[in-house]
KOLTOR-443171 format. One record per residue (C-alpha): x, y, z; residue in one letter. Coordinates in steps of 0.5 Angstrom, whole numbers, plus 500, padded with zeros to 3 digits. Example, Ala and Ser with C-alpha at 12.3 -4.5 7.8 and 13.67 -1.06 7.14 Angstrom:
! KOLTOR-443171
525491516a527498514s
END
This chain:
! KOLTOR-443171
431489457m433484462h438478461s438471463d444469459g451467462l454470455i449476456a452478462t459477461i459481453a456486455v458487463g465487460l464492454a460498458v466496463a471497457f468505456i466506464g474505465g477508459f473514461g475515467a483513466t482519460r479524466l485522470r481517475l482510477p479505472a475501479i471508478v468507471g467500474y463501478l459506474l458501469a456496473g450502476v449502467i447494468v443494474g436494476p436502478f437504471t433503465p436498459g440492459f439489465v444484467a443478471n444478478a445471480d450470475v454477475a455474483h457468481e462471476l464475482a465471487e471468482i474476482g474475489v478469488i483471483l483477488l486474493m490469489f494475486g494479494v498472496g502472491i505478491h505478499f512479501s514478509v520482507r517488506d512487511l518486517l522492514a516497516v513493522k514498527a509503523v505499519a503494525v501499530p498504525g494499521a491496527v490503531g487506525q481500523i480501531a478507531v475508524a471502526s469505532a467511529l463507524g459503529v457510533g454513527i451506525a447506534v446514532i442512525w438506530g442501527w443493530t451492533l452487527g450492523a455497525g461493525v460491518v459498516l466500521g470495518l468496511a470503511i476502516s479499511v482501503a483498496s491496495t490497488v489504488v494505492l499502488l497505482r497513486a504512488l507508482a505514478q509519482r515515482d514513490a514506490l520505492s521511497s521510505v513513504h511509499g513503503r510505509v503506506a503499502v506496508g501499513w494496507l499490507i496489514v489491513e488486508d492480512l486483518f480482513t482476511v482474519l475478519v472473513l474468517v470469523l465474521l460468520p462464526v460471530l455473526a449470530p451473537a452479533l445479531g445476525a438474521t441469517g447465514g452464519g453457524d447458528r446451529g453450531l452456536m446453539t448448541n456450543l459456547q461462542p468460545l469453544l465455536v470460536l476456537a474450532l473455527v481457529l484451529a480449523k485455520v491453524a490446520i489449513l494454514g499448516a497443511v499449506m504452509l509445510v505440505g503445499g509449500a513443498r508440493v505446488i512449487p514442484w508441480l509448477l517446475v514439473q508443468v514448466s519443462r513441459t514448455g507449453s504455456r497453456e498448460l502451465f497457466t490452466l495449472s496456475v488457475l486450477a491451483i488457485a480456484l481448486g484450493i479455495a473451493f476444497l478449504s471451503a468445503v474441507v475445512f469450512g473456511v472463506s474462499l478468500a482464505l483459502g485463495a489467499f495461502l495458495a498465492g502465498v505457498v505458490v509466492s515461495e516458488s521460483d516460477l511465482s513471477h510467471q504464475a502472476a504473469t499469466d494469471a493477471l489477465p483472467l485475474r483483472d477480467a473477473f476482477a472488473v466484473l467483480f466491481f461491475v456486480s457490485v455496482g450493480m447493487l447501488f441505488d444512484p437515488t440513495f444519494v439523494l434520499s440520505a445525503p447526510l447519511q452518506v456525507l457521515a460515511v465520507l466524513a470517516v473516510v477522508l477525514l477520521g482515517k485520515g487525521l488518525t493515520a497522520l497522529a499516529i505516525v507522528a506519534l511513532l517519530g516518523h516524518p511529515l511526509r511520511t504521514g501525509l502519504t499514508v494519510a492519502a492512500g486510506l482516505a478511500q475504500v476499495g475492494e476489500f470493503s465490498f467484499i465484507l459488506a457482501d458477507l455482512g448482507r449474505s449473513l443477515g447483518l447489514l442492511p441494504g441501505e449500508g451497502h448503499s452508503l458504502i459503495l457511494a462513499a467508494a465511488i466518491v473517495s475513489i474519484t478524490l483520492n488522486p487531489l488527496l495526493f496532489t494536495a500532499i506537497e502544498p499541504l507539507e510546504g505549510w506545515l513546515r512553514r509553522r514554526p511551532r509545527l516545526a518544532a514539535i517534529a524536532e523535539r519528537r525525534g529527542g537527542p538524535l534530532a540534534t547533534l552532540p555538543p562535540g560535533d557542532e562549531g567550527g569542526a563541521l566546516r566543509g564537511h559532507t551532508v549525506l542524506c539517507g544511508y541505505g546501501r547506496v548512502g553507506r558505500l559513499i559513507g565508506h569512501a569518505l571513511d577511507q580518505r578521512g573527510f568528515s560528513y554528517v549523516v540525516i537518516e529516517q531509521d533510528r537505529r542506524v543513526v544509532e549505530h552510526l553515533r556508536c562508531r562516532g559518526v556525527p549523524a540526525l534522526h529526521g526527515d531531510a525534507a525538513n529544513p531544521l535537520f538541514l542546519k542542524h547538519a550545518h549545511v550552510e558551511h558544508a562543501r558537498v550535499l549528497v542525496l543518496a535516495f530516490d524520492d523525487p518530491p523531497v528531492t526537489r524539495h531539498i534541492v530548493e532548501q538547500t539552495r537558500g541556505l548555501s546558494p554555492r553548496l555542490s549538490i550530487v542527487a540520484r533519480t531512475h526518471s529521465e524527467s526528472e533528470w532533466h528537472y534537476l539538471r535545469e535547478h542548478a543540481v550539479d551531479e544527477v545520476v541516473l540509473g541503479e548501475r554504478e550508482l553509488a560508486a559515479e556518486m562518490a567519485r564525484y563527491t570525493l573530486h569536490r573535495l580535492g581527491v584526484g587522479g589514481t587516487e581517485l579511481q582506485a577508492v572508486v574501483h574499490g567501491l565498484r567491487v564493494r558493491g558487486a560483492e554485497s
END
């Protein structure tokens, strides 16, 4: 049964997507898998109800606009700059390798260069939605590993936005058979056309980030003063859709870029969180319809007709991207856990891959089978992604039990991976091992400095370690979960181990390692999870601080108490830390 109506397409599409998403969630799979399968069910390649493809495509365009608007709102320059040293070169390098692999297999199949480029770019980027969900389920969003993975995908998203702008311009040179700026290319040199497009993007960016950044936040404030919730929601949607449409009409750029810039401008407003919250229901609904429309283009029999092609693309997605990311993270001197987290997060393809594939098809670059290959890879890789995250800890343990790999990790840190000769030996007995030197760790270190207690810091930020050594504080650059660094910190001779970061898997691993090295060692740890608090207490952690409030003060109080400080002196030090923490 075919449907030509808008209401029928929306009603049936959302209903089937709900059933598919609910079923996928019950199976502990990402809901996106259910949405894509819902599209297959209502598509033309399966019996039963067939939704209107044209209507679904128009709805998908709105979904793309709202998705990009949401990416813009949540885009954080500060978060990106915090991990830029690994996220920027890592994402660029991984995209280059995965794209080259995609082009390589496409050429082997006899495809055109343009088809290979679109395929390679589409499978080189991953879904931020899938990654965030996986990290949130494991309480790893705030960990250094999670921040690096998210920053990595932010760079990929920005790169994809740039590709969406440039691909129509470069399409004729890549052998496009339809769409693109062919008329313009016949009259102007390709480099001139590229310069013209980049100039348009620059002008649009200047208009939005200079003028729009002043007008739109002011407008949102004025609307919020009316007290009308529906009017505020309407203003947010009007900004997202209106700017996307005007950007396409006036500047000739993609709807996706205009929506992204609109989100970036709205993020400058004090009401950005309210704007994101109000737009969230409609964004999610149209995003679901976007995934349904993508699923409608997939022919399930294609997997049976081209199994080797599907396996080749999956090999690039699951192995090529993951191993490349792992190697890049290792070369940049970051911990094994960070590399495994990034590798697992990248071993899938998602929403931006579909947008690129759809653009490639409309330009006549990507054949229909290419779109089916990308969709098949997406369904399988997203389905397998939770299993990859589950395998991180066992795989990390297996790798750490290999002496040669552990030695490589130690050498990678260079001279900062071991303590200087003056800090070795008997001087480090009865000391404190402080793992993590962020805001909490700094306050604890300050308390130890005040009383003149010796301590060793294990920190993953190389700059922090260099600064501490300049101050004369023994510090190691590395991952505290690596038993080599714990031994270098002489944890077997320490009195107290302080775990000043909130990363449950790493915390558990360190506790297990140190209990084997020093059963009588006093351990204090922090967590935000009630279940993690109970787990750590059951596994002989002496003190577990739950929550943000007075976190550093409580951990410092316990540490100083174990080192023999008490009475009014201890109260005075802790009170000073509370005041210092409130002011910082």
